[in-house]
C-alpha positions in Angstrom: 20.0 58.2 -6.5 22.9 55.8 -6.1 25.1 53.7 -8.2 26.5 51.2 -5.7 24.7 51.2 -2.4 21.5 49.1 -2.1 20.8 49.6 1.6 17.1 50.2 1.6 15.1 52.4 3.9 12.7 50.6 6.3 15.1 48.2 7.9 16.1 44.7 7.1 13.9 42.2 5.2 13.6 40.5 1.9 14.7 42.8 -1.0 13.0 42.8 -4.4 14.1 44.6 -7.5 13.0 45.1 -11.1 15.1 46.3 -14.0 14.0 48.8 -16.7 16.2 48.8 -19.8 16.6 52.2 -21.5 18.0 53.2 -24.9 18.5 56.7 -26.2 19.1 58.4 -22.9 22.3 58.9 -21.0 22.7 57.8 -17.3 22.6 61.4 -16.3 19.4 62.0 -18.3 17.8 58.9 -16.7 18.7 60.1 -13.2 17.4 63.6 -14.0 14.0 62.3 -15.1 13.7 60.4 -11.9 14.5 63.3 -9.7 12.3 63.3 -6.6 11.5 59.6 -6.9 13.0 58.7 -3.6 11.0 61.4 -1.9 7.8 60.2 -3.6 8.6 56.5 -2.8 10.7 56.6 0.5 10.9 52.8 0.6 12.4 52.5 -2.8 15.9 53.0 -4.1 16.7 53.7 -7.8 20.1 52.6 -9.0 21.2 53.7 -12.5 23.8 51.4 -14.2 25.4 52.2 -17.5 26.2 49.5 -20.0 26.8 52.0 -22.8 24.7 52.6 -24.9 22.1 50.7 -22.8 21.1 52.1 -19.4 19.7 49.7 -16.7 17.5 51.2 -14.0 17.2 48.9 -11.1 14.3 49.6 -8.7 14.9 48.1 -5.2 12.3 47.8 -2.5 11.1 45.5 0.3 7.7 45.3 -1.5 6.8 42.9 -4.3 7.3 44.7 -7.6 5.2 44.0 -10.7 5.1 45.9 -14.0 1.8 47.5 -13.1 2.7 48.7 -9.6 2.6 52.4 -9.0 6.4 52.9 -8.8 7.0 51.0 -12.0 4.3 53.0 -13.8 5.7 56.2 -12.5 9.3 55.4 -13.6 8.1 54.2 -17.1 6.0 57.4 -17.5 9.0 59.5 -16.6 11.3 57.7 -19.1 8.7 57.4 -21.9 9.4 55.2 -24.9 13.1 55.1 -24.1 12.2 52.1 -21.9 12.3 49.0 -24.1 12.1 46.3 -21.4 10.7 46.0 -17.9 12.3 42.6 -17.3 16.0 43.3 -18.1 15.8 41.8 -21.6 18.2 42.9 -24.3 16.9 44.9 -27.3 17.3 41.9 -29.7 15.3 39.7 -27.4 12.5 42.3 -27.2 12.4 42.7 -31.0 12.5 38.9 -31.4 9.5 38.5 -29.0 7.6 41.2 -30.9 8.2 39.5 -34.2 7.0 36.2 -32.8 3.9 37.8 -31.3 3.1 39.5 -34.6 4.0 36.3 -36.6 6.2 38.6 -38.7 9.5 37.9 -40.5 12.5 40.1 -41.0 15.2 40.6 -43.6 18.3 42.8 -43.2 20.5 44.9 -45.4 23.6 46.2 -43.6 26.4 48.4 -44.7 28.0 50.3 -41.8 27.0 47.8 -39.2 28.7 45.0 -41.1 26.3 42.2 -40.0 26.1 43.2 -36.4 22.3 43.4 -36.4 22.1 39.9 -37.8 24.6 38.7 -35.2 22.6 40.2 -32.4 19.3 38.7 -33.6 20.6 35.2 -34.3 22.2 35.1 -30.8 18.6 34.7 -29.6 17.4 31.1 -29.4 14.5 30.5 -31.8 15.3 33.4 -34.1 14.9 31.1 -37.1 11.2 31.5 -36.6 11.3 35.1 -37.7 14.8 35.9 -39.2 15.0 35.2 -42.9 18.0 37.0 -44.6 20.9 39.3 -44.2 23.1 41.0 -46.8 26.2 43.0 -45.9 26.2 45.2 -49.0 29.3 47.3 -48.2 30.0 48.6 -51.7 27.7 50.6 -54.0 28.0 47.8 -56.6 26.7 45.3 -54.1 23.8 47.6 -53.2 22.9 47.7 -56.8 23.4 44.1 -57.7 22.0 42.4 -54.6 19.3 44.8 -53.4 18.3 46.6 -56.6 19.3 50.0 -55.3 19.1 52.4 -58.2 22.4 53.7 -59.5 20.8 57.2 -59.9 19.8 57.2 -56.2 23.4 56.6 -55.2 24.6 59.2 -57.6 22.1 61.8 -56.5 22.0 61.2 -52.7 25.0 59.1 -51.9 25.2 55.8 -50.1 24.6 57.4 -46.7 21.2 58.8 -47.3 17.6 58.1 -46.3 16.8 57.4 -50.0 19.4 54.7 -50.3 18.5 53.2 -47.0 14.9 52.9 -48.0 15.8 51.2 -51.3 18.1 48.8 -49.4 15.3 47.9 -46.9 12.8 47.4 -49.7 15.3 45.2 -51.6 16.1 43.0 -48.6 12.4 42.6 -47.8 11.5 41.7 -51.4 14.4 39.3 -51.8 12.7 36.9 -49.3 9.2 38.2 -49.2 9.7 39.0 -45.5 7.2 41.2 -43.7 9.8 43.8 -42.8 13.1 44.9 -44.2 15.6 46.9 -42.1 18.7 48.6 -43.5 21.6 50.7 -42.3 24.1 52.9 -44.1 26.4 55.2 -42.2 29.8 56.4 -41.3 31.3 54.6 -38.4 34.7 56.3 -38.6 37.4 57.2 -37.9 37.6 58.3 -41.5 35.0 58.9 -44.2 33.1 61.8 -42.7 32.4 65.2 -44.2 30.9 68.5 -43.1 27.5 67.4 -44.4 27.8 63.8 -43.1 30.3 63.6 -40.2 31.4 60.4 -38.5 28.5 59.2 -36.4 25.9 59.7 -39.2 23.6 56.8 -39.9 20.6 56.4 -42.2 18.2 53.7 -41.5 15.5 52.3 -43.8 12.5 50.4 -42.6 10.2 48.7 -45.1 6.9 46.8 -44.6 4.5 45.4 -47.1 2.6 48.7 -47.2 5.2 51.4 -46.7 8.9 52.3 -46.5 10.4 55.1 -44.4 13.9 56.6 -44.0 15.5 58.0 -40.9 18.6 60.1 -40.3 20.5 60.1 -37.1 23.8 61.7 -35.9 25.5 60.5 -32.7 28.6 61.8 -31.0 31.6 59.9 -32.2 32.5 57.3 -29.6 34.9 55.2 -31.7 34.2 52.8 -34.5 33.0 49.8 -32.5 30.8 51.7 -30.2 29.4 53.7 -33.1 28.5 50.5 -34.9 26.7 49.1 -31.8 24.7 52.3 -31.4 23.7 52.2 -35.1 22.6 48.6 -34.8 20.6 49.2 -31.6 19.0 52.4 -33.1 17.8 50.3 -36.1 16.4 47.6 -33.9 14.7 50.2 -31.7 13.0 51.7 -34.8 11.7 48.3 -35.6 10.6 47.8 -32.1 8.6 51.0 -32.1 7.0 50.1 -35.4 6.0 46.6 -34.1 4.3 48.2 -31.0 1.8 50.1 -33.1 0.9 47.6 -35.8 
């Protein structure tokens, strides 16, 4: 499974490729899950490209490739729900398309991501059709005043907690009566971590009109900017997974 060469078996001819975009797996893990693919499909070459934290899997062949073809189905099955696009789209484009498809709106409450999720979403043309609101509530006081997070929640569980993230998401959603609220609170580093909540910890809240859930993640510290990007994409990926089942 190569990274550079795209000389295909079967001689010369028109070359086709499709891109699967993957989040949540390393390049090595993607390659490992596809082990044996080039024996199963001798006229295909799989090329794994890392755009950390996104992995792009390019599938090259002389045959026409469509999402429903056997090799595409096989690769998607091996990679599971880590595949978020079969057309090379970015996460924010995929989430935006799903929100449009569901005729749903979104409000954000960001702490550790500092507005990065809002920036990603509003880089997509047409995002005004689904994006309603973003609050960067960095301080506890802002969380209380703007999002109606309870002071006792912050005192008992801390700002970086599933409980606080849930209340942030609910507050953002209710502020604009959006269909979904999405919130992040975490520790991007390099300082601020503890034994219980080290750098790389993020809590994400996701609220709909019927329920609100909290999620806790810890990633290996890769530096403040990369950590923030992974936090943002993790939150968008949670929303993507939610939209796929509603």
